[in-house]
C-alpha positions in Angstrom: 1.0 15.8 -0.5 2.3 15.9 -4.1 1.3 14.5 -7.4 3.8 13.7 -10.1 2.5 14.7 -13.5 4.0 14.2 -16.9 3.0 15.1 -20.4 -0.2 13.6 -21.8 0.4 10.2 -23.4 1.1 9.9 -27.1 -1.8 8.5 -29.1 -4.5 9.4 -26.6 -8.0 8.4 -27.5 -10.2 10.5 -29.7 -13.2 12.2 -27.9 -16.4 10.2 -27.8 -19.9 11.7 -27.8 -19.9 11.4 -24.0 -16.5 12.0 -22.4 -15.7 10.2 -19.1 -17.0 12.4 -16.3 -14.6 12.8 -13.4 -15.2 14.3 -10.0 -12.1 15.5 -8.0 -12.1 15.2 -4.2 -9.1 16.5 -2.3 -8.7 19.1 0.5 -5.6 20.5 -1.2 -6.5 23.1 -3.9 -3.1 22.7 -5.6 -3.5 18.9 -6.0 -7.0 19.4 -7.5 -5.7 22.1 -9.8 -2.8 19.9 -11.1 -5.1 16.9 -11.7 -7.8 19.1 -13.3 -5.3 20.6 -15.8 -4.1 17.1 -16.7 -7.6 15.8 -17.3 -8.8 19.0 -19.1 -6.0 18.4 -21.7 -7.6 15.0 -22.7 -10.5 15.0 -25.3 -12.1 11.9 -23.8 -12.1 13.1 -20.2 -13.9 15.9 -18.4 -13.9 17.3 -14.8 -17.5 17.8 -13.8 -16.9 19.0 -10.2 -14.7 19.3 -7.2 -15.0 18.9 -3.5 -12.7 19.4 -0.5 -14.4 17.4 2.4 -16.7 14.4 3.0 -20.0 16.3 3.1 -19.4 18.2 -0.1 -18.1 15.1 -1.8 -21.2 13.1 -1.1 -23.4 16.0 -2.2 -21.4 16.5 -5.4 -21.5 12.8 -6.3 -25.3 12.7 -5.9 -25.7 15.9 -8.0 -23.1 15.4 -10.7 -23.4 11.5 -11.0 -19.8 11.3 -12.3 -18.4 8.2 -14.0 -15.3 8.2 -11.9 -14.4 9.9 -8.6 -10.8 10.5 -7.8 -11.0 10.5 -4.0 -8.3 11.5 -1.5 -8.0 9.1 1.4 -7.7 11.8 4.1 -10.4 14.4 4.1 -11.9 16.9 6.6 -15.0 15.4 8.3 -13.9 11.8 7.8 -12.1 9.8 5.1 -12.3 8.7 1.5 -13.5 5.3 2.8 -16.5 7.0 4.4 -17.4 8.6 1.0 -16.8 5.4 -0.9 -19.2 3.6 1.4 -22.0 6.1 0.5 -21.5 6.2 -3.3 -23.8 3.3 -4.0 -26.7 5.0 -2.3 -26.3 8.4 -4.1 -25.0 7.4 -7.5 -25.0 3.6 -8.1 -23.2 3.8 -11.5 -20.3 5.9 -10.2 -16.9 4.1 -9.7 -14.3 5.2 -7.2 -10.5 5.5 -7.3 -8.9 6.2 -3.9 -5.8 8.4 -4.1 -3.4 8.5 -1.2 0.0 9.9 -0.4 1.0 7.0 1.8 1.0 3.2 1.4 -1.2 1.4 3.9 -2.3 -2.2 3.5 -5.2 -1.7 6.1 -6.5 1.3 4.0 -6.2 -0.8 0.8 -8.3 -3.6 2.4 -10.9 -1.0 3.6 -11.1 0.5 0.2 -11.8 -2.9 -1.4 -14.5 -3.6 1.2 -16.1 -0.2 0.5 -16.4 -1.1 -3.2 -13.6 1.0 -4.6 -12.4 0.1 -8.1 -8.9 1.5 -7.5 -6.3 2.4 -4.9 -3.5 4.5 -6.3 -0.5 6.2 -4.6 0.1 9.8 -5.6 3.5 9.0 -6.8 1.8 7.9 -10.0 2.7 9.8 -13.2 0.2 11.7 -15.2 -0.2 9.3 -18.1 -0.6 6.3 -15.9 -3.3 8.1 -13.8 -5.3 9.0 -17.0 -5.1 5.4 -18.2 -6.3 4.1 -14.9 -9.2 6.4 -14.9 -10.1 5.1 -18.4 -9.7 1.5 -17.3 -12.0 2.0 -14.2 -14.6 3.9 -16.2 -14.8 0.9 -18.6 -15.3 -1.6 -15.8 -11.7 -2.5 -14.9 -9.8 -2.1 -11.6 -6.6 -0.1 -10.7 -5.0 -1.2 -7.5 -1.4 -0.2 -6.8 1.0 -2.9 -5.9 -1.5 -5.6 -6.6 -2.3 -7.5 -9.8 -4.2 -5.2 -12.2 -7.3 -7.5 -12.3 -7.8 -7.4 -8.5 -6.4 -10.0 -6.1 -4.9 -13.2 -7.7 -7.6 -15.2 -5.9 -10.4 -13.4 -7.6 -8.9 -13.3 -11.1 -7.7 -16.8 -11.1 -10.8 -18.5 -9.7 -13.6 -19.1 -12.2 -16.4 -18.5 -9.6 -14.9 -15.4 -7.9 -14.1 -13.9 -11.2 -17.8 -13.6 -12.0 -18.4 -11.2 -9.1 -18.5 -7.4 -9.3 -16.3 -5.3 -6.9 -19.3 -4.7 -4.6 -20.2 -8.4 -4.6 -16.7 -9.3 -3.7 -16.7 -6.8 -0.8 -19.9 -8.3 0.5 -18.6 -11.8 0.2 -15.5 -10.8 2.2 -17.7 -9.5 5.0 -19.8 -12.7 4.9 -16.6 -14.6 5.3 -15.9 -12.5 8.4 -19.2 -13.8 9.9 -21.2 -10.6 9.5 -25.0 -10.6 9.1 -26.8 -8.8 6.3 -27.8 -6.1 8.9 -24.1 -5.6 9.9 -23.0 -5.5 6.3 -25.7 -2.9 5.5 -24.4 -0.8 8.4 -20.8 -1.1 7.3 -21.5 -0.2 3.7 -24.2 2.4 4.2 -26.7 0.2 2.2 -30.3 -0.8 2.9 -30.5 -4.4 4.3 -32.8 -5.3 1.4 -30.1 -4.1 -1.0 -27.5 -6.3 0.7 -29.9 -9.3 0.5 -30.2 -8.7 -3.3 -26.4 -8.6 -3.6 -26.1 -11.8 -1.7 -28.7 -13.5 -3.8 -26.9 -12.4 -7.0 -23.4 -13.5 -5.9 -24.7 -16.9 -4.8 -26.4 -17.3 -8.2 -23.2 -16.3 -10.0 -21.1 -18.7 -7.9 -23.7 -21.6 -8.3 -23.9 -21.7 -4.5 -27.1 -22.4 -2.5 -25.9 -21.1 0.9 -23.8 -18.1 2.0 -21.7 -20.4 4.2 -20.6 -22.3 1.1 -19.6 -19.2 -0.8 -17.7 -17.8 2.2 -15.8 -21.2 2.6 -14.9 -21.1 -1.1 -13.5 -17.6 -0.7 -11.4 -18.6 2.3 -10.0 -21.6 0.5 -9.0 -19.6 -2.5 -7.4 -16.8 -0.3 -5.4 -19.3 1.6 -4.1 -21.0 -1.6 -2.2 -18.0 -3.0 0.5 -15.7 -1.9 -0.4 -12.1 -1.7 1.6 -10.0 -4.1 1.5 -6.9 -1.8 2.8 -5.2 0.1 6.2 -4.7 -1.5 9.0 -3.0 0.4 7.4 0.4 -0.1 4.3 -0.8 1.7 6.2 -2.1 4.6 7.8 1.3 5.1 4.5 3.1 5.6 5.1 6.9 5.6 2.2 8.9 6.8 2.0 12.6 6.2 
């Protein structure tokens, strides 16, 4: 795998009292080193830890409680999706950006369902990566080859736009016909936590029943044309 880095952006933000805390998770030391050097040059960003496999990543997230995790998709002991699924339990305020060397629509969909706030190909240049970390840390999303503010169906619809990334992921699983217990198992959450998410998303959408919310999602998804994958995504190149 390789990461394309360029010089830090001109006019970068001044440091705040609390820089954005970033955890790096990748099994390639050279990749971690390149990204760490890039981040360390920024006054408003700070690397607080590193991990090279799934077990260590989950432990470090719980210990460091970073603002953002830059998480490789392929890891020893599992995948970045496995780690992403467990973030909510160990550090609820942490947001995740999946980094991958190959384009895969299935992995992109899995990352969304796991609650990731970003999915970025490692061809990204350095300044873009830094800006995406900042965007995600401040509540935005950063999905490659998709609209910046998540899928068109979410950003365009007034009801779906009210939902958080985790609520959107749970609604998608509801639309697949999954029960709260099955959703809890998929996302490594307690069933009570899932029930709370469902109650919140129904309230935000002004819906009384989960079936109505799921039907609304399906109608919106069928009404727009997906803007991914472009040609690069159809030529999936795995390492």
